[in-house]
N, CA, C, O and CB atoms as a CASP TS submission, in Angstrom:
PFRMAT TS
TARGET T0000
AUTHOR 0000-0000-0000
METHOD Language model
MODEL 1
PARENT N/A
ATOM      1  N   UNK     1     -94.661 -29.152-100.105  1.00  0.00           N
ATOM      2  CA  UNK     1     -94.823 -30.568-100.424  1.00  0.00           C
ATOM      3  C   UNK     1     -95.949 -30.746-101.450  1.00  0.00           C
ATOM      4  O   UNK     1     -95.767 -31.403-102.475  1.00  0.00           O
ATOM      5  CB  UNK     1     -95.120 -31.388 -99.139  1.00  0.00           C
ATOM      6  N   UNK     2     -97.100 -30.161-101.164  1.00  0.00           N
ATOM      7  CA  UNK     2     -98.240 -30.300-102.051  1.00  0.00           C
ATOM      8  C   UNK     2     -97.978 -29.598-103.389  1.00  0.00           C
ATOM      9  O   UNK     2     -98.374 -30.098-104.442  1.00  0.00           O
ATOM     10  CB  UNK     2     -99.501 -29.733-101.386  1.00  0.00           C
ATOM     11  N   UNK     3     -97.318 -28.451-103.343  1.00  0.00           N
ATOM     12  CA  UNK     3     -97.003 -27.711-104.568  1.00  0.00           C
ATOM     13  C   UNK     3     -96.034 -28.502-105.449  1.00  0.00           C
ATOM     14  O   UNK     3     -96.188 -28.527-106.670  1.00  0.00           O
ATOM     15  CB  UNK     3     -96.404 -26.334-104.224  1.00  0.00           C
ATOM     16  N   UNK     4     -95.048 -29.142-104.843  1.00  0.00           N
ATOM     17  CA  UNK     4     -94.102 -29.961-105.608  1.00  0.00           C
ATOM     18  C   UNK     4     -94.815 -31.113-106.305  1.00  0.00           C
ATOM     19  O   UNK     4     -94.509 -31.433-107.454  1.00  0.00           O
ATOM     20  CB  UNK     4     -92.998 -30.505-104.691  1.00  0.00           C
ATOM     21  N   UNK     5     -95.753 -31.728-105.620  1.00  0.00           N
ATOM     22  CA  UNK     5     -96.520 -32.834-106.189  1.00  0.00           C
ATOM     23  C   UNK     5     -97.313 -32.368-107.410  1.00  0.00           C
ATOM     24  O   UNK     5     -97.345 -33.055-108.431  1.00  0.00           O
ATOM     25  CB  UNK     5     -97.469 -33.432-105.131  1.00  0.00           C
ATOM     26  N   UNK     6     -97.944 -31.215-107.304  1.00  0.00           N
ATOM     27  CA  UNK     6     -98.728 -30.670-108.409  1.00  0.00           C
ATOM     28  C   UNK     6     -97.821 -30.340-109.595  1.00  0.00           C
ATOM     29  O   UNK     6     -98.179 -30.611-110.741  1.00  0.00           O
ATOM     30  CB  UNK     6     -99.500 -29.414-107.957  1.00  0.00           C
ATOM     31  N   UNK     7     -96.671 -29.767-109.334  1.00  0.00           N
ATOM     32  CA  UNK     7     -95.730 -29.430-110.409  1.00  0.00           C
ATOM     33  C   UNK     7     -95.248 -30.688-111.115  1.00  0.00           C
ATOM     34  O   UNK     7     -95.131 -30.701-112.341  1.00  0.00           O
ATOM     35  CB  UNK     7     -94.528 -28.644-109.854  1.00  0.00           C
ATOM     36  N   UNK     8     -94.968 -31.744-110.365  1.00  0.00           N
ATOM     37  CA  UNK     8     -94.523 -33.004-110.970  1.00  0.00           C
ATOM     38  C   UNK     8     -95.636 -33.597-111.826  1.00  0.00           C
ATOM     39  O   UNK     8     -95.370 -34.084-112.925  1.00  0.00           O
ATOM     40  CB  UNK     8     -94.087 -34.014-109.879  1.00  0.00           C
ATOM     41  N   UNK     9     -96.867 -33.566-111.349  1.00  0.00           N
ATOM     42  CA  UNK     9     -98.000 -34.094-112.116  1.00  0.00           C
ATOM     43  C   UNK     9     -98.176 -33.305-113.417  1.00  0.00           C
ATOM     44  O   UNK     9     -98.379 -33.895-114.478  1.00  0.00           O
ATOM     45  CB  UNK     9     -99.302 -34.040-111.273  1.00  0.00           C
ATOM     46  N   UNK    10     -98.099 -31.986-113.339  1.00  0.00           N
ATOM     47  CA  UNK    10     -98.239 -31.153-114.537  1.00  0.00           C
ATOM     48  C   UNK    10     -97.105 -31.439-115.519  1.00  0.00           C
ATOM     49  O   UNK    10     -97.336 -31.504-116.727  1.00  0.00           O
ATOM     50  CB  UNK    10     -98.255 -29.652-114.160  1.00  0.00           C
ATOM     51  N   UNK    11     -95.893 -31.609-115.017  1.00  0.00           N
ATOM     52  CA  UNK    11     -94.755 -31.917-115.872  1.00  0.00           C
ATOM     53  C   UNK    11     -94.946 -33.258-116.580  1.00  0.00           C
ATOM     54  O   UNK    11     -94.674 -33.374-117.775  1.00  0.00           O
ATOM     55  CB  UNK    11     -93.464 -31.932-115.052  1.00  0.00           C
ATOM     56  N   UNK    12     -95.409 -34.260-115.853  1.00  0.00           N
ATOM     57  CA  UNK    12     -95.629 -35.582-116.443  1.00  0.00           C
ATOM     58  C   UNK    12     -96.721 -35.507-117.511  1.00  0.00           C
ATOM     59  O   UNK    12     -96.574 -36.096-118.582  1.00  0.00           O
ATOM     60  CB  UNK    12     -96.012 -36.612-115.350  1.00  0.00           C
ATOM     61  N   UNK    13     -97.803 -34.798-117.238  1.00  0.00           N
ATOM     62  CA  UNK    13     -98.877 -34.654-118.224  1.00  0.00           C
ATOM     63  C   UNK    13     -98.397 -33.910-119.470  1.00  0.00           C
ATOM     64  O   UNK    13     -98.773 -34.264-120.588  1.00  0.00           O
ATOM     65  CB  UNK    13    -100.070 -33.919-117.605  1.00  0.00           C
ATOM     66  N   UNK    14     -97.577 -32.893-119.284  1.00  0.00           N
ATOM     67  CA  UNK    14     -97.045 -32.147-120.426  1.00  0.00           C
ATOM     68  C   UNK    14     -96.152 -33.045-121.280  1.00  0.00           C
ATOM     69  O   UNK    14     -96.218 -32.987-122.508  1.00  0.00           O
ATOM     70  CB  UNK    14     -96.256 -30.907-119.947  1.00  0.00           C
ATOM     71  N   UNK    15     -95.334 -33.859-120.661  1.00  0.00           N
ATOM     72  CA  UNK    15     -94.474 -34.773-121.406  1.00  0.00           C
ATOM     73  C   UNK    15     -95.302 -35.797-122.183  1.00  0.00           C
ATOM     74  O   UNK    15     -94.993 -36.108-123.333  1.00  0.00           O
ATOM     75  CB  UNK    15     -93.505 -35.488-120.456  1.00  0.00           C
ATOM     76  N   UNK    16     -96.354 -36.317-121.550  1.00  0.00           N
ATOM     77  CA  UNK    16     -97.218 -37.280-122.236  1.00  0.00           C
ATOM     78  C   UNK    16     -97.888 -36.638-123.448  1.00  0.00           C
ATOM     79  O   UNK    16     -97.977 -37.259-124.507  1.00  0.00           O
ATOM     80  CB  UNK    16     -98.283 -37.832-121.271  1.00  0.00           C
ATOM     81  N   UNK    17     -98.359 -35.407-123.302  1.00  0.00           N
ATOM     82  CA  UNK    17     -98.988 -34.717-124.422  1.00  0.00           C
ATOM     83  C   UNK    17     -97.980 -34.472-125.539  1.00  0.00           C
ATOM     84  O   UNK    17     -98.313 -34.618-126.715  1.00  0.00           O
ATOM     85  CB  UNK    17     -99.602 -33.389-123.958  1.00  0.00           C
ATOM     86  N   UNK    18     -96.753 -34.102-125.187  1.00  0.00           N
ATOM     87  CA  UNK    18     -95.713 -33.852-126.167  1.00  0.00           C
ATOM     88  C   UNK    18     -95.400 -35.125-126.949  1.00  0.00           C
ATOM     89  O   UNK    18     -95.294 -35.089-128.175  1.00  0.00           O
ATOM     90  CB  UNK    18     -94.450 -33.316-125.484  1.00  0.00           C
ATOM     91  N   UNK    19     -95.253 -36.237-126.255  1.00  0.00           N
ATOM     92  CA  UNK    19     -94.963 -37.517-126.898  1.00  0.00           C
ATOM     93  C   UNK    19     -96.132 -37.928-127.800  1.00  0.00           C
ATOM     94  O   UNK    19     -95.920 -38.438-128.900  1.00  0.00           O
ATOM     95  CB  UNK    19     -94.686 -38.613-125.835  1.00  0.00           C
ATOM     96  N   UNK    20     -97.360 -37.703-127.332  1.00  0.00           N
ATOM     97  CA  UNK    20     -98.537 -38.044-128.128  1.00  0.00           C
ATOM     98  C   UNK    20     -98.601 -37.212-129.403  1.00  0.00           C
ATOM     99  O   UNK    20     -98.943 -37.733-130.465  1.00  0.00           O
ATOM    100  CB  UNK    20     -99.810 -37.843-127.308  1.00  0.00           C
ATOM    101  N   UNK    21     -98.276 -35.922-129.309  1.00  0.00           N
ATOM    102  CA  UNK    21     -98.297 -35.065-130.497  1.00  0.00           C
ATOM    103  C   UNK    21     -97.233 -35.488-131.506  1.00  0.00           C
ATOM    104  O   UNK    21     -97.478 -35.449-132.712  1.00  0.00           O
ATOM    105  CB  UNK    21     -98.088 -33.600-130.100  1.00  0.00           C
ATOM    106  N   UNK    22     -96.070 -35.887-131.037  1.00  0.00           N
ATOM    107  CA  UNK    22     -95.023 -36.381-131.932  1.00  0.00           C
ATOM    108  C   UNK    22     -95.490 -37.663-132.612  1.00  0.00           C
ATOM    109  O   UNK    22     -95.268 -37.849-133.809  1.00  0.00           O
ATOM    110  CB  UNK    22     -93.702 -36.627-131.156  1.00  0.00           C
ATOM    111  N   UNK    23     -96.134 -38.545-131.856  1.00  0.00           N
ATOM    112  CA  UNK    23     -96.653 -39.789-132.416  1.00  0.00           C
ATOM    113  C   UNK    23     -97.684 -39.500-133.498  1.00  0.00           C
ATOM    114  O   UNK    23     -97.668 -40.136-134.552  1.00  0.00           O
ATOM    115  CB  UNK    23     -97.268 -40.661-131.315  1.00  0.00           C
ATOM    116  N   UNK    24     -98.580 -38.548-133.251  1.00  0.00           N
ATOM    117  CA  UNK    24     -99.609 -38.205-134.242  1.00  0.00           C
ATOM    118  C   UNK    24     -98.983 -37.640-135.510  1.00  0.00           C
ATOM    119  O   UNK    24     -99.418 -37.959-136.617  1.00  0.00           O
ATOM    120  CB  UNK    24    -100.604 -37.192-133.655  1.00  0.00           C
ATOM    121  N   UNK    25     -97.962 -36.804-135.349  1.00  0.00           N
ATOM    122  CA  UNK    25     -97.311 -36.213-136.520  1.00  0.00           C
ATOM    123  C   UNK    25     -96.627 -37.292-137.356  1.00  0.00           C
ATOM    124  O   UNK    25     -96.722 -37.274-138.583  1.00  0.00           O
ATOM    125  CB  UNK    25     -96.286 -35.146-136.088  1.00  0.00           C
ATOM    126  N   UNK    26     -95.936 -38.235-136.702  1.00  0.00           N
ATOM    127  CA  UNK    26     -95.278 -39.314-137.434  1.00  0.00           C
ATOM    128  C   UNK    26     -96.304 -40.190-138.139  1.00  0.00           C
ATOM    129  O   UNK    26     -96.113 -40.564-139.296  1.00  0.00           O
ATOM    130  CB  UNK    26     -94.419 -40.161-136.488  1.00  0.00           C
ATOM    131  N   UNK    27     -97.384 -40.516-137.451  1.00  0.00           N
ATOM    132  CA  UNK    27     -98.424 -41.356-138.042  1.00  0.00           C
ATOM    133  C   UNK    27     -99.037 -40.670-139.260  1.00  0.00           C
ATOM    134  O   UNK    27     -99.277 -41.305-140.287  1.00  0.00           O
ATOM    135  CB  UNK    27     -99.515 -41.678-137.004  1.00  0.00           C
ATOM    136  N   UNK    28     -99.285 -39.376-139.135  1.00  0.00           N
ATOM    137  CA  UNK    28     -99.857 -38.627-140.249  1.00  0.00           C
ATOM    138  C   UNK    28     -98.900 -38.602-141.438  1.00  0.00           C
ATOM    139  O   UNK    28     -99.333 -38.753-142.581  1.00  0.00           O
ATOM    140  CB  UNK    28    -100.196 -37.199-139.813  1.00  0.00           C
ATOM    141  N   UNK    29     -97.623 -38.415-141.186  1.00  0.00           N
ATOM    142  CA  UNK    29     -96.664 -38.376-142.290  1.00  0.00           C
ATOM    143  C   UNK    29     -96.540 -39.741-142.954  1.00  0.00           C
ATOM    144  O   UNK    29     -96.384 -39.819-144.173  1.00  0.00           O
ATOM    145  CB  UNK    29     -95.292 -37.907-141.792  1.00  0.00           C
ATOM    146  N   UNK    30     -96.608 -40.823-142.169  1.00  0.00           N
ATOM    147  CA  UNK    30     -96.565 -42.162-142.758  1.00  0.00           C
ATOM    148  C   UNK    30     -97.796 -42.418-143.617  1.00  0.00           C
ATOM    149  O   UNK    30     -97.689 -43.018-144.686  1.00  0.00           O
ATOM    150  CB  UNK    30     -96.459 -43.229-141.661  1.00  0.00           C
ATOM    151  N   UNK    31     -98.967 -41.967-143.162  1.00  0.00           N
ATOM    152  CA  UNK    31    -100.187 -42.146-143.953  1.00  0.00           C
ATOM    153  C   UNK    31    -100.116 -41.360-145.257  1.00  0.00           C
ATOM    154  O   UNK    31    -100.529 -41.855-146.305  1.00  0.00           O
ATOM    155  CB  UNK    31    -101.417 -41.713-143.147  1.00  0.00           C
ATOM    156  N   UNK    32     -99.595 -40.141-145.196  1.00  0.00           N
ATOM    157  CA  UNK    32     -99.471 -39.336-146.410  1.00  0.00           C
ATOM    158  C   UNK    32     -98.486 -39.977-147.389  1.00  0.00           C
ATOM    159  O   UNK    32     -98.716 -39.979-148.598  1.00  0.00           O
ATOM    160  CB  UNK    32     -99.020 -37.905-146.062  1.00  0.00           C
ATOM    161  N   UNK    33     -97.390 -40.519-146.858  1.00  0.00           N
ATOM    162  CA  UNK    33     -96.414 -41.184-147.732  1.00  0.00           C
ATOM    163  C   UNK    33     -97.032 -42.426-148.365  1.00  0.00           C
ATOM    164  O   UNK    33     -96.781 -42.725-149.533  1.00  0.00           O
ATOM    165  CB  UNK    33     -95.138 -41.565-146.940  1.00  0.00           C
ATOM    166  N   UNK    34     -97.835 -43.140-147.598  1.00  0.00           N
ATOM    167  CA  UNK    34     -98.509 -44.320-148.146  1.00  0.00           C
ATOM    168  C   UNK    34     -99.462 -43.958-149.268  1.00  0.00           C
ATOM    169  O   UNK    34     -99.529 -44.661-150.276  1.00  0.00           O
ATOM    170  CB  UNK    34     -99.263 -45.051-147.053  1.00  0.00           C
ATOM    171  N   UNK    35    -100.207 -42.859-149.103  1.00  0.00           N
ATOM    172  CA  UNK    35    -101.119 -42.417-150.161  1.00  0.00           C
ATOM    173  C   UNK    35    -100.340 -42.015-151.409  1.00  0.00           C
ATOM    174  O   UNK    35    -100.775 -42.274-152.531  1.00  0.00           O
ATOM    175  CB  UNK    35    -101.984 -41.241-149.673  1.00  0.00           C
ATOM    176  N   UNK    36     -99.181 -41.377-151.207  1.00  0.00           N
ATOM    177  CA  UNK    36     -98.355 -40.976-152.341  1.00  0.00           C
ATOM    178  C   UNK    36     -97.872 -42.209-153.103  1.00  0.00           C
ATOM    179  O   UNK    36     -97.906 -42.235-154.334  1.00  0.00           O
ATOM    180  CB  UNK    36     -97.154 -40.130-151.866  1.00  0.00           C
ATOM    181  N   UNK    37     -97.422 -43.227-152.372  1.00  0.00           N
ATOM    182  CA  UNK    37     -96.958 -44.444-153.030  1.00  0.00           C
ATOM    183  C   UNK    37     -98.101 -45.155-153.731  1.00  0.00           C
ATOM    184  O   UNK    37     -97.898 -45.745-154.792  1.00  0.00           O
ATOM    185  CB  UNK    37     -96.301 -45.379-152.021  1.00  0.00           C
ATOM    186  N   UNK    38     -99.305 -45.113-153.159  1.00  0.00           N
ATOM    187  CA  UNK    38    -100.461 -45.717-153.831  1.00  0.00           C
ATOM    188  C   UNK    38    -100.714 -45.051-155.175  1.00  0.00           C
ATOM    189  O   UNK    38    -101.007 -45.727-156.162  1.00  0.00           O
ATOM    190  CB  UNK    38    -101.715 -45.615-152.948  1.00  0.00           C
ATOM    191  N   UNK    39    -100.602 -43.718-155.217  1.00  0.00           N
ATOM    192  CA  UNK    39    -100.787 -43.011-156.489  1.00  0.00           C
ATOM    193  C   UNK    39     -99.712 -43.394-157.498  1.00  0.00           C
ATOM    194  O   UNK    39    -100.000 -43.560-158.683  1.00  0.00           O
ATOM    195  CB  UNK    39    -100.774 -41.498-156.265  1.00  0.00           C
ATOM    196  N   UNK    40     -98.468 -43.535-157.030  1.00  0.00           N
ATOM    197  CA  UNK    40     -97.372 -43.916-157.922  1.00  0.00           C
ATOM    198  C   UNK    40     -97.604 -45.317-158.475  1.00  0.00           C
ATOM    199  O   UNK    40     -97.412 -45.560-159.667  1.00  0.00           O
ATOM    200  CB  UNK    40     -96.019 -43.848-157.184  1.00  0.00           C
ATOM    201  N   UNK    41     -98.018 -46.240-157.606  1.00  0.00           N
ATOM    202  CA  UNK    41     -98.264 -47.616-158.050  1.00  0.00           C
ATOM    203  C   UNK    41     -99.418 -47.650-159.042  1.00  0.00           C
ATOM    204  O   UNK    41     -99.340 -48.362-160.043  1.00  0.00           O
ATOM    205  CB  UNK    41     -98.566 -48.536-156.846  1.00  0.00           C
ATOM    206  N   UNK    42    -100.485 -46.901-158.792  1.00  0.00           N
ATOM    207  CA  UNK    42    -101.596 -46.862-159.733  1.00  0.00           C
ATOM    208  C   UNK    42    -101.158 -46.332-161.097  1.00  0.00           C
ATOM    209  O   UNK    42    -101.559 -46.855-162.137  1.00  0.00           O
ATOM    210  CB  UNK    42    -102.723 -46.004-159.176  1.00  0.00           C
ATOM    211  N   UNK    43    -100.333 -45.289-161.080  1.00  0.00           N
ATOM    212  CA  UNK    43     -99.857 -44.723-162.335  1.00  0.00           C
ATOM    213  C   UNK    43     -99.007 -45.752-163.092  1.00  0.00           C
ATOM    214  O   UNK    43     -99.136 -45.878-164.310  1.00  0.00           O
ATOM    215  CB  UNK    43     -99.043 -43.432-162.071  1.00  0.00           C
ATOM    216  N   UNK    44     -98.156 -46.475-162.398  1.00  0.00           N
ATOM    217  CA  UNK    44     -97.323 -47.494-163.058  1.00  0.00           C
ATOM    218  C   UNK    44     -98.177 -48.632-163.600  1.00  0.00           C
ATOM    219  O   UNK    44     -97.872 -49.192-164.653  1.00  0.00           O
ATOM    220  CB  UNK    44     -96.272 -48.049-162.082  1.00  0.00           C
ATOM    221  N   UNK    45     -99.246 -48.977-162.884  1.00  0.00           N
ATOM    222  CA  UNK    45    -100.140 -50.039-163.389  1.00  0.00           C
ATOM    223  C   UNK    45    -100.848 -49.597-164.671  1.00  0.00           C
ATOM    224  O   UNK    45    -101.038 -50.385-165.597  1.00  0.00           O
ATOM    225  CB  UNK    45    -101.189 -50.423-162.312  1.00  0.00           C
ATOM    226  N   UNK    46    -101.235 -48.314-164.704  1.00  0.00           N
ATOM    227  CA  UNK    46    -101.909 -47.807-165.906  1.00  0.00           C
ATOM    228  C   UNK    46    -100.976 -47.807-167.104  1.00  0.00           C
ATOM    229  O   UNK    46    -101.402 -48.072-168.228  1.00  0.00           O
ATOM    230  CB  UNK    46    -102.442 -46.394-165.666  1.00  0.00           C
ATOM    231  N   UNK    47     -99.709 -47.513-166.867  1.00  0.00           N
ATOM    232  CA  UNK    47     -98.737 -47.457-167.965  1.00  0.00           C
ATOM    233  C   UNK    47     -98.385 -48.848-168.480  1.00  0.00           C
ATOM    234  O   UNK    47     -97.918 -48.989-169.610  1.00  0.00           O
ATOM    235  CB  UNK    47     -97.468 -46.739-167.512  1.00  0.00           C
ATOM    236  N   UNK    48     -98.603 -49.869-167.668  1.00  0.00           N
ATOM    237  CA  UNK    48     -98.207 -51.231-168.015  1.00  0.00           C
ATOM    238  C   UNK    48     -98.966 -51.792-169.155  1.00  0.00           C
ATOM    239  O   UNK    48     -98.732 -52.934-169.551  1.00  0.00           O
ATOM    240  CB  UNK    48     -98.363 -52.117-166.862  1.00  0.00           C
TER
END
């Protein structure tokens, strides 16, 4: 009984960490894409 409870808790924590890591990766990729678009917009403004 106690062992099952511990296994369930560890499983839930592992899932939360996995979801958090996916969230961080998506957020990082969105920030990088935003910086790329900022550079493109700056370049277009300079050419104008």
